[in-house]
LOVO-449526 format. One record per residue: residue in three letters; x, z, y of N, C-alpha, C in turn; residue number from 1; chain. Coordinates in nm, 4 decimals, padded with zeros to 6 digits, m for minus. Layout:
N
SITE, ala, X, Z, Y, X, Z, Y, X, Z, Y, NUM, A
...
***
This chain:
158
SITE, met, 00.5568, 00.9931, m00.4422, 00.4215, 00.9577, m00.4037, 00.4187, 00.9222, m00.2570, 1, A
SITE, ile, 00.3174, 00.8543, m00.2189, 00.3090, 00.8057, m00.0825, 00.2018, 00.8820, m00.0070, 2, A
SITE, tyr, 00.2407, 00.9438, 00.1013, 00.1472, 01.0112, 00.1908, 00.1766, 00.9547, 00.3282, 3, A
SITE, his, 00.0933, 00.8642, 00.3774, 00.1301, 00.7962, 00.5015, 00.1432, 00.8918, 00.6191, 4, A
SITE, ser, 00.0752, 01.0026, 00.6145, 00.0840, 01.0933, 00.7288, 00.2014, 01.1899, 00.7176, 5, A
SITE, lys, 00.2673, 01.1990, 00.6019, 00.3715, 01.2976, 00.5826, 00.5093, 01.2372, 00.5609, 6, A
SITE, lys, 00.5173, 01.1137, 00.5170, 00.6473, 01.0548, 00.4866, 00.7048, 00.9804, 00.6053, 7, A
SITE, lys, 00.8360, 00.9792, 00.6121, 00.9039, 00.9058, 00.7181, 00.8681, 00.7578, 00.7065, 8, A
SITE, gly, 00.8414, 00.6933, 00.8157, 00.8037, 00.5531, 00.8155, 00.6535, 00.5351, 00.8116, 9, A
SITE, gly, 00.5830, 00.6352, 00.7629, 00.4389, 00.6405, 00.7658, 00.3678, 00.5241, 00.7001, 10, A
SITE, phe, 00.2553, 00.4887, 00.7580, 00.1663, 00.3872, 00.7039, 00.2364, 00.2529, 00.6909, 11, A
SITE, asp, 00.3162, 00.2125, 00.7885, 00.3850, 00.0837, 00.7826, 00.4793, 00.0755, 00.6638, 12, A
SITE, ala, 00.5478, 00.1839, 00.6326, 00.6378, 00.1860, 00.5170, 00.5581, 00.1700, 00.3881, 13, A
SITE, met, 00.4420, 00.2343, 00.3811, 00.3578, 00.2222, 00.2632, 00.3109, 00.0789, 00.2448, 14, A
SITE, ile, 00.2716, 00.0132, 00.3522, 00.2266, m00.1260, 00.3441, 00.3416, m00.2168, 00.3014, 15, A
SITE, arg, 00.4606, m00.1957, 00.3573, 00.5765, m00.2763, 00.3156, 00.6024, m00.2609, 00.1668, 16, A
SITE, lys, 00.5951, m00.1373, 00.1173, 00.6168, m00.1147, m00.0250, 00.5054, m00.1809, m00.1057, 17, A
SITE, ala, 00.3826, m00.1717, m00.0589, 00.2706, m00.2336, m00.1306, 00.2908, m00.3835, m00.1437, 18, A
SITE, arg, 00.3502, m00.4435, m00.0445, 00.3704, m00.5888, m00.0468, 00.4896, m00.6316, m00.1308, 19, A
SITE, thr, 00.5711, m00.5369, m00.1741, 00.6888, m00.5727, m00.2523, 00.6940, m00.5062, m00.3881, 20, A
SITE, ala, 00.6473, m00.3839, m00.4014, 00.6699, m00.3067, m00.5236, 00.5521, m00.3049, m00.6202, 21, A
SITE, tyr, 00.4319, m00.3282, m00.5731, 00.3151, m00.3096, m00.6578, 00.2562, m00.4415, m00.7042, 22, A
SITE, lys, 00.2089, m00.4419, m00.8285, 00.1346, m00.5563, m00.8793, m00.0146, m00.5378, m00.8517, 23, A
SITE, tyr, m00.0603, m00.4112, m00.8644, m00.2019, m00.3815, m00.8455, m00.2209, m00.2761, m00.7376, 24, A
SITE, cys, m00.3173, m00.3000, m00.6511, m00.3593, m00.2013, m00.5526, m00.5057, m00.1725, m00.5827, 25, A
SITE, ile, m00.5363, m00.0443, m00.6039, m00.6716, m00.0040, m00.6413, m00.7327, 00.0743, m00.5266, 26, A
SITE, gly, m00.8482, 00.0287, m00.4806, m00.9211, 00.0968, m00.3740, m01.0357, 00.1773, m00.4325, 27, A
SITE, ile, m01.0512, 00.3002, m00.3827, m01.1579, 00.3889, m00.4285, m01.2380, 00.4359, m00.3073, 28, A
SITE, asp, m01.3679, 00.4063, m00.3087, m01.4609, 00.4580, m00.2083, m01.5342, 00.5744, m00.2750, 29, A
SITE, thr, m01.5013, 00.6970, m00.2334, m01.5525, 00.8156, m00.3013, m01.7006, 00.8374, m00.2762, 30, A
SITE, gly, m01.7623, 00.9105, m00.3672, m01.9024, 00.9464, m00.3529, m01.9756, 00.9372, m00.4849, 31, A
SITE, val, m02.1043, 00.9666, m00.4825, m02.1866, 00.9567, m00.6032, m02.1783, 00.8147, m00.6581, 32, A
SITE, his, m02.1806, 00.7192, m00.5699, m02.1643, 00.5789, m00.6069, m02.0206, 00.5408, m00.5728, 33, A
SITE, thr, m01.9297, 00.5585, m00.6676, m01.7877, 00.5324, m00.6447, m01.7624, 00.3826, m00.6446, 34, A
SITE, gly, m01.7102, 00.3329, m00.5332, m01.6714, 00.1927, m00.5264, m01.5294, 00.1780, m00.5772, 35, A
SITE, val, m01.5063, 00.0755, m00.6593, m01.3741, 00.0513, m00.7159, m01.3372, m00.0944, m00.6940, 36, A
SITE, ala, m01.2174, m00.1145, m00.6408, m01.1659, m00.2497, m00.6228, m01.0237, m00.2542, m00.6757, 37, A
SITE, val, m00.9956, m00.3508, m00.7612, m00.8602, m00.3716, m00.8102, m00.8136, m00.5051, m00.7554, 38, A
SITE, trp, m00.7128, m00.4984, m00.6683, m00.6560, m00.6168, m00.6046, m00.5278, m00.6535, m00.6788, 39, A
SITE, asn, m00.5249, m00.7740, m00.7367, m00.4047, m00.8241, m00.8010, m00.3219, m00.8890, m00.6916, 40, A
SITE, arg, m00.2135, m00.8227, m00.6539, m00.1323, m00.8660, m00.5417, m00.0610, m00.9976, m00.5694, 41, A
SITE, glu, m00.0211, m01.0193, m00.6931, 00.0504, m01.1426, m00.7268, m00.0415, m01.2639, m00.7270, 42, A
SITE, glu, m00.1627, m01.2457, m00.7784, m00.2591, m01.3560, m00.7846, m00.3485, m01.3645, m00.6611, 43, A
SITE, arg, m00.3379, m01.2642, m00.5714, m00.4142, m01.2613, m00.4461, m00.5646, m01.2707, m00.4705, 44, A
SITE, arg, m00.6119, m01.1878, m00.5636, m00.7553, m01.1870, m00.5956, m00.7988, m01.0511, m00.6471, 45, A
SITE, phe, m00.9312, m01.0260, m00.6387, m00.9875, m00.9050, m00.6958, m01.0047, m00.9243, m00.8457, 46, A
SITE, glu, m00.9563, m00.8294, m00.9244, m00.9829, m00.8297, m01.0680, m01.1090, m00.7512, m01.0977, 47, A
SITE, ile, m01.1325, m00.6475, m01.0203, m01.2530, m00.5657, m01.0346, m01.3047, m00.5360, m00.8950, 48, A
SITE, leu, m01.4345, m00.5490, m00.8790, m01.5031, m00.5085, m00.7569, m01.6384, m00.4575, m00.8042, 49, A
SITE, ala, m01.6505, m00.3247, m00.8171, m01.7684, m00.2675, m00.8819, m01.8006, m00.1297, m00.8264, 50, A
SITE, glu, m01.9158, m00.0791, m00.8686, m01.9598, 00.0565, m00.8377, m01.9844, 00.1268, m00.9697, 51, A
SITE, met, m01.9374, 00.2509, m00.9807, m01.9520, 00.3236, m01.1065, m01.9423, 00.4734, m01.0829, 52, A
SITE, lys, m01.9599, 00.5498, m01.1884, m01.9433, 00.6946, m01.1810, m01.7941, 00.7273, m01.1748, 53, A
SITE, ile, m01.7632, 00.8443, m01.1212, m01.6241, 00.8832, m01.0963, m01.5393, 00.8827, m01.2239, 54, A
SITE, his, m01.5938, 00.9288, m01.3365, m01.5131, 00.9346, m01.4590, m01.4758, 00.7959, m01.5097, 55, A
SITE, lys, m01.5626, 00.6985, m01.4881, m01.5302, 00.5611, m01.5283, m01.4240, 00.5022, m01.4354, 56, A
SITE, ala, m01.4324, 00.5351, m01.3064, m01.3312, 00.4887, m01.2110, m01.1951, 00.5477, m01.2459, 57, A
SITE, met, m01.1926, 00.6745, m01.2841, m01.0665, 00.7379, m01.3233, m01.0100, 00.6743, m01.4500, 58, A
SITE, phe, m01.0973, 00.6363, m01.5409, m01.0532, 00.5679, m01.6628, m00.9878, 00.4343, m01.6271, 59, A
SITE, ile, m01.0485, 00.3597, m01.5362, m00.9904, 00.2311, m01.4946, m00.8521, 00.2524, m01.4348, 60, A
SITE, val, m00.8388, 00.3515, m01.3471, m00.7075, 00.3800, m01.2879, m00.6069, 00.4114, m01.3976, 61, A
SITE, ser, m00.6438, 00.4965, m01.4914, m00.5490, 00.5343, m01.5965, m00.5111, 00.4147, m01.6832, 62, A
SITE, glu, m00.6036, 00.3248, m01.7089, m00.5727, 00.2064, m01.7895, m00.4766, 00.1122, m01.7163, 63, A
SITE, tyr, m00.4955, 00.0952, m01.5874, m00.4030, 00.0112, m01.5101, m00.2641, 00.0743, m01.5062, 64, A
SITE, val, m00.2588, 00.2057, m01.4938, m00.1291, 00.2745, m01.4921, m00.0618, 00.2621, m01.6283, 65, A
SITE, lys, m00.1386, 00.2737, m01.7368, m00.0818, 00.2549, m01.8708, m00.0224, 00.1150, m01.8854, 66, A
SITE, ala, m00.0930, 00.0169, m01.8325, m00.0495, m00.1221, m01.8479, 00.0639, m00.1603, m01.7534, 67, A
SITE, ala, 00.0606, m00.1090, m01.6301, 00.1558, m00.1555, m01.5284, 00.2494, m00.0465, m01.4774, 68, A
SITE, gly, 00.2323, 00.0756, m01.5222, 00.3224, 00.1846, m01.4827, 00.3281, 00.2068, m01.3331, 69, A
SITE, asp, 00.4499, 00.2083, m01.2785, 00.4664, 00.2376, m01.1364, 00.4391, 00.1171, m01.0473, 70, A
SITE, lys, 00.3793, 00.0136, m01.1029, 00.3413, m00.1047, m01.0247, 00.1979, m00.0945, m00.9738, 71, A
SITE, val, 00.1446, 00.0295, m00.9690, 00.0070, 00.0537, m00.9251, 00.0078, 00.1476, m00.8046, 72, A
SITE, leu, m00.0653, 00.1089, m00.7025, m00.0899, 00.1926, m00.5854, m00.2396, 00.2156, m00.5765, 73, A
SITE, val, m00.2812, 00.3405, m00.5569, m00.4227, 00.3730, m00.5405, m00.4446, 00.4192, m00.3973, 74, A
SITE, arg, m00.5437, 00.3598, m00.3309, m00.5805, 00.3999, m00.1947, m00.7226, 00.4539, m00.1995, 75, A
SITE, val, m00.7398, 00.5779, m00.1569, m00.8676, 00.6475, m00.1657, m00.9196, 00.6763, m00.0256, 76, A
SITE, glu, m01.0463, 00.6407, m00.0019, m01.1079, 00.6790, 00.1253, m01.1296, 00.8301, 00.1219, 77, A
SITE, asp, m01.0681, 00.9006, 00.2146, m01.0665, 01.0467, 00.2163, m01.1736, 01.1006, 00.3105, 78, A
SITE, ala, m01.2858, 01.1396, 00.2536, m01.3979, 01.1905, 00.3333, m01.3635, 01.3196, 00.4062, 79, A
SITE, arg, m01.2600, 01.3886, 00.3628, m01.2196, 01.5126, 00.4315, m01.1688, 01.4829, 00.5719, 80, A
SITE, lys, m01.1313, 01.3576, 00.5962, m01.0790, 01.3191, 00.7269, m01.1863, 01.2578, 00.8164, 81, A
SITE, arg, m01.3098, 01.2546, 00.7673, m01.4202, 01.1987, 00.8470, m01.4580, 01.2985, 00.9553, 82, A
SITE, asn, m01.4709, 01.2481, 01.0784, m01.5104, 01.3388, 01.1856, m01.6391, 01.2965, 01.2542, 83, A
SITE, lys, m01.6960, 01.1847, 01.2152, m01.8223, 01.1388, 01.2731, m01.9130, 01.0932, 01.1604, 84, A
SITE, phe, m02.0415, 01.1189, 01.1764, m02.1368, 01.0793, 01.0742, m02.2455, 00.9867, 01.1275, 85, A
SITE, gly, m02.2418, 00.9510, 01.2536, m02.3341, 00.8519, 01.3079, m02.4771, 00.8996, 01.3187, 86, A
SITE, glu, m02.5677, 00.7992, 01.3238, m02.7098, 00.8291, 01.3356, m02.7572, 00.9115, 01.2173, 87, A
SITE, arg, m02.8554, 00.9980, 01.2432, m02.9158, 01.0809, 01.1397, m02.8101, 01.1642, 01.0681, 88, A
SITE, ser, m02.7112, 01.2107, 01.1447, m02.5982, 01.2821, 01.0855, m02.6393, 01.4097, 01.0123, 89, A
SITE, glu, m02.7510, 01.4708, 01.0507, m02.7912, 01.5926, 00.9812, m02.8197, 01.5648, 00.8337, 90, A
SITE, phe, m02.8680, 01.4432, 00.8017, m02.8933, 01.4063, 00.6628, m02.7618, 01.3722, 00.5919, 91, A
SITE, lys, m02.6737, 01.3059, 00.6601, m02.5457, 01.2687, 00.6008, m02.4589, 01.3907, 00.5753, 92, A
SITE, leu, m02.4694, 01.4910, 00.6600, m02.3890, 01.6118, 00.6415, m02.4265, 01.6858, 00.5136, 93, A
SITE, gln, m02.5520, 01.6705, 00.4674, m02.5938, 01.7376, 00.3452, m02.5108, 01.6909, 00.2265, 94, A
SITE, gly, m02.4762, 01.5627, 00.2226, m02.3969, 01.5085, 00.1126, m02.2483, 01.5085, 00.1389, 95, A
SITE, ala, m02.2076, 01.5478, 00.2577, m02.0661, 01.5418, 00.2947, m01.9805, 01.6347, 00.2099, 96, A
SITE, gly, m02.0330, 01.7495, 00.1743, m01.9555, 01.8448, 00.0951, m01.9169, 01.7891, m00.0401, 97, A
SITE, ser, m02.0107, 01.7222, m00.1077, m01.9799, 01.6686, m00.2401, m01.8818, 01.5520, m00.2300, 98, A
SITE, val, m01.8934, 01.4714, m00.1266, m01.8007, 01.3591, m00.1097, m01.6613, 01.4112, m00.0753, 99, A
SITE, lys, m01.6553, 01.5168, 00.0047, m01.5253, 01.5780, 00.0349, m01.4640, 01.6363, m00.0916, 100, A
SITE, arg, m01.5465, 01.6950, m00.1752, m01.4968, 01.7478, m00.3026, m01.4430, 01.6341, m00.3895, 101, A
SITE, asp, m01.5104, 01.5209, m00.3896, m01.4612, 01.4043, m00.4649, m01.3229, 01.3624, m00.4158, 102, A
SITE, ser, m01.2998, 01.3675, m00.2862, m01.1681, 01.3332, m00.2316, m01.0615, 01.4270, m00.2862, 103, A
SITE, thr, m01.0941, 01.5559, m00.2932, m01.0001, 01.6539, m00.3478, m00.9749, 01.6278, m00.4956, 104, A
SITE, ile, m01.0797, 01.5959, m00.5702, m01.0654, 01.5659, m00.7128, m00.9735, 01.4457, m00.7322, 105, A
SITE, trp, m00.9939, 01.3396, m00.6528, m00.9089, 01.2215, m00.6646, m00.7633, 01.2538, m00.6322, 106, A
SITE, glu, m00.7423, 01.3290, m00.5253, m00.6045, 01.3617, m00.4891, m00.5373, 01.4450, m00.5983, 107, A
SITE, asp, m00.6073, 01.5428, m00.6522, m00.5518, 01.6240, m00.7603, m00.5218, 01.5391, m00.8833, 108, A
SITE, tyr, m00.6122, 01.4505, m00.9183, m00.5964, 01.3621, m01.0340, m00.4741, 01.2720, m01.0186, 109, A
SITE, leu, m00.4603, 01.2105, m00.9043, m00.3486, 01.1184, m00.8808, m00.2152, 01.1921, m00.8752, 110, A
SITE, lys, m00.2143, 01.3108, m00.8168, m00.0925, 01.3932, m00.8152, m00.0521, 01.4309, m00.9569, 111, A
SITE, asp, m00.1489, 01.4773, m01.0347, m00.1200, 01.5206, m01.1711, m00.0640, 01.4069, m01.2560, 112, A
SITE, leu, m00.1140, 01.2864, m01.2343, m00.0650, 01.1715, m01.3115, 00.0591, 01.1073, m01.2496, 113, A
SITE, lys, 00.1011, 01.1592, m01.1347, 00.2192, 01.1067, m01.0645, 00.2054, 00.9573, m01.0321, 114, A
SITE, ile, 00.0876, 00.9234, m00.9823, 00.0567, 00.7867, m00.9416, 00.0776, 00.7761, m00.7909, 115, A
SITE, asp, 00.1404, 00.6687, m00.7446, 00.1520, 00.6474, m00.6004, 00.0117, 00.6308, m00.5429, 116, A
SITE, tyr, m00.0145, 00.7027, m00.4351, m00.1466, 00.6943, m00.3744, m00.1379, 00.7191, m00.2254, 117, A
SITE, asn, m00.2465, 00.6853, m00.1592, m00.2598, 00.7048, m00.0158, m00.4024, 00.7474, 00.0114, 118, A
SITE, met, m00.4214, 00.8606, 00.0788, m00.5537, 00.9077, 00.1181, m00.5803, 00.8533, 00.2584, 119, A
SITE, val, m00.6833, 00.7708, 00.2730, m00.7078, 00.6963, 00.3956, m00.8282, 00.7540, 00.4695, 120, A
SITE, ala, m00.8088, 00.7859, 00.5958, m00.9204, 00.8317, 00.6789, m01.0220, 00.7179, 00.6915, 121, A
SITE, pro, m01.1514, 00.7480, 00.6812, m01.2529, 00.6419, 00.6897, m01.2399, 00.5547, 00.8146, 122, A
SITE, gln, m01.2005, 00.6149, 00.9255, m01.1892, 00.5358, 01.0482, m01.0689, 00.4414, 01.0446, 123, A
SITE, asn, m00.9792, 00.4576, 00.9443, m00.8639, 00.3684, 00.9308, m00.8877, 00.2583, 00.8290, 124, A
SITE, asn, m01.0102, 00.2415, 00.7859, m01.0464, 00.1341, 00.6945, m01.1578, 00.0536, 00.7590, 125, A
SITE, his, m01.1578, m00.0750, 00.7345, m01.2604, m00.1637, 00.7884, m01.3820, m00.1529, 00.6971, 126, A
SITE, thr, m01.4738, m00.0609, 00.7286, m01.5859, m00.0317, 00.6404, m01.7169, m00.0877, 00.6937, 127, A
SITE, lys, m01.8153, m00.0764, 00.6085, m01.9542, m00.1103, 00.6397, m01.9732, m00.2582, 00.6765, 128, A
SITE, leu, m01.8960, m00.3445, 00.6110, m01.9158, m00.4878, 00.6301, m02.0387, m00.5321, 00.5525, 129, A
SITE, asp, m02.1136, m00.6284, 00.6065, m02.2222, m00.6848, 00.5274, m02.1623, m00.7841, 00.4275, 130, A
SITE, ser, m02.2408, m00.8244, 00.3291, m02.1881, m00.9092, 00.2214, m02.1389, m01.0447, 00.2726, 131, A
SITE, glu, m02.2059, m01.0999, 00.3717, m02.1657, m01.2298, 00.4256, m02.0291, m01.2206, 00.4940, 132, A
SITE, thr, m02.0092, m01.1184, 00.5759, m01.8807, m01.0998, 00.6443, m01.7698, m01.0739, 00.5439, 133, A
SITE, phe, m01.7985, m00.9909, 00.4430, m01.6992, m00.9609, 00.3397, m01.6583, m01.0893, 00.2668, 134, A
SITE, ala, m01.7561, m01.1717, 00.2302, m01.7274, m01.2968, 00.1589, m01.6423, m01.3906, 00.2442, 135, A
SITE, lys, m01.6753, m01.4024, 00.3728, m01.5971, m01.4898, 00.4617, m01.4540, m01.4397, 00.4766, 136, A
SITE, leu, m01.4387, m01.3094, 00.4896, m01.3068, m01.2504, 00.5108, m01.2196, m01.2565, 00.3858, 137, A
SITE, thr, m01.2779, m01.2258, 00.2697, m01.1983, m01.2132, 00.1471, m01.2008, m01.3366, 00.0576, 138, A
SITE, gly, m01.3021, m01.4205, 00.0746, m01.3178, m01.5352, m00.0150, m01.3854, m01.4975, m00.1463, 139, A
SITE, tyr, m01.4264, m01.3725, m00.1597, m01.4922, m01.3261, m00.2817, m01.6382, m01.3683, m00.2789, 140, A
SITE, ser, m01.6827, m01.4404, m00.3826, m01.8184, m01.4942, m00.3812, m01.9146, m01.4195, m00.4728, 141, A
SITE, gly, m01.8650, m01.3195, m00.5453, m01.9522, m01.2431, m00.6340, m02.0425, m01.1482, m00.5580, 142, A
SITE, arg, m02.1315, m01.0868, m00.6322, m02.2260, m00.9921, m00.5743, m02.1527, m00.8625, m00.5373, 143, A
SITE, thr, m02.1869, m00.8051, m00.4236, m02.1230, m00.6821, m00.3771, m02.2271, m00.5855, m00.3212, 144, A
SITE, asn, m02.1839, m00.4615, m00.3034, m02.2656, m00.3649, m00.2310, m02.1737, m00.2894, m00.1351, 145, A
SITE, glu, m02.2314, m00.2018, m00.0557, m02.1551, m00.1300, 00.0474, m02.0354, m00.0539, m00.0111, 146, A
SITE, his, m02.0536, 00.0063, m00.1261, m01.9484, 00.0901, m00.1843, m01.8303, 00.0076, m00.2360, 147, A
SITE, asn, m01.8580, m00.0999, m00.3094, m01.7441, m00.1779, m00.3576, m01.6804, m00.2614, m00.2471, 148, A
SITE, arg, m01.7557, m00.2973, m00.1451, m01.6937, m00.3659, m00.0301, m01.5988, m00.2713, 00.0434, 149, A
SITE, asp, m01.6412, m00.1455, 00.0629, m01.5535, m00.0468, 00.1284, m01.4261, m00.0267, 00.0463, 150, A
SITE, ala, m01.4387, m00.0169, m00.0861, m01.3215, m00.0035, m00.1730, m01.2333, m00.1285, m00.1625, 151, A
SITE, gly, m01.2975, m00.2442, m00.1587, m01.2221, m00.3690, m00.1475, m01.1409, m00.3790, m00.0195, 152, A
SITE, met, m01.1976, m00.3295, 00.0894, m01.1253, m00.3382, 00.2170, m01.0075, m00.2433, 00.2231, 153, A
SITE, leu, m01.0034, m00.1437, 00.1348, m00.8873, m00.0550, 00.1290, m00.7638, m00.1272, 00.0753, 154, A
SITE, val, m00.7849, m00.2328, m00.0034, m00.6725, m00.2982, m00.0687, m00.6607, m00.4473, m00.0419, 155, A
SITE, phe, m00.7636, m00.5082, 00.0137, m00.7607, m00.6526, 00.0341, m00.6407, m00.6946, 00.1187, 156, A
SITE, gly, m00.5706, m00.7931, 00.0703, m00.4602, m00.8523, 00.1454, m00.3276, m00.7805, 00.1350, 157, A
SITE, leu, m00.3206, m00.6682, 00.0643, m00.1924, m00.5982, 00.0505, m00.0970, m00.6797, m00.0353, 158, A
***
């Protein structure tokens, strides 16, 4: 499994492997509104860019793993590594516990299934893009929201 903070070579080694070993890179933006992005590395396009409940997102991951085996990398935004909550942080902190729990659930799930994964600190992902900026950057012209754009930026271009 890939842990960019624990393995020799770190994040750069994970990116090199993503560019050579994986067919699919799946981005997960944790939370009540789970953002899911499936980046087809060979075709250089998103196959899925959606928002759904956590159990449906886990089903999608398991189906891709069934179909492609070890050619799948999952990158999860890890809320446990968030250290800033911005404006109105007292309101955001109320939901922080459940989002942190979601990060733990994802990590446990991916470990149990022996899927290559990377837990990404929110500050290490290009998040909170508006739809126009996301479309210009990725070339994706479909409808998006904050959650699936954040998931998309975890895997876009790998």
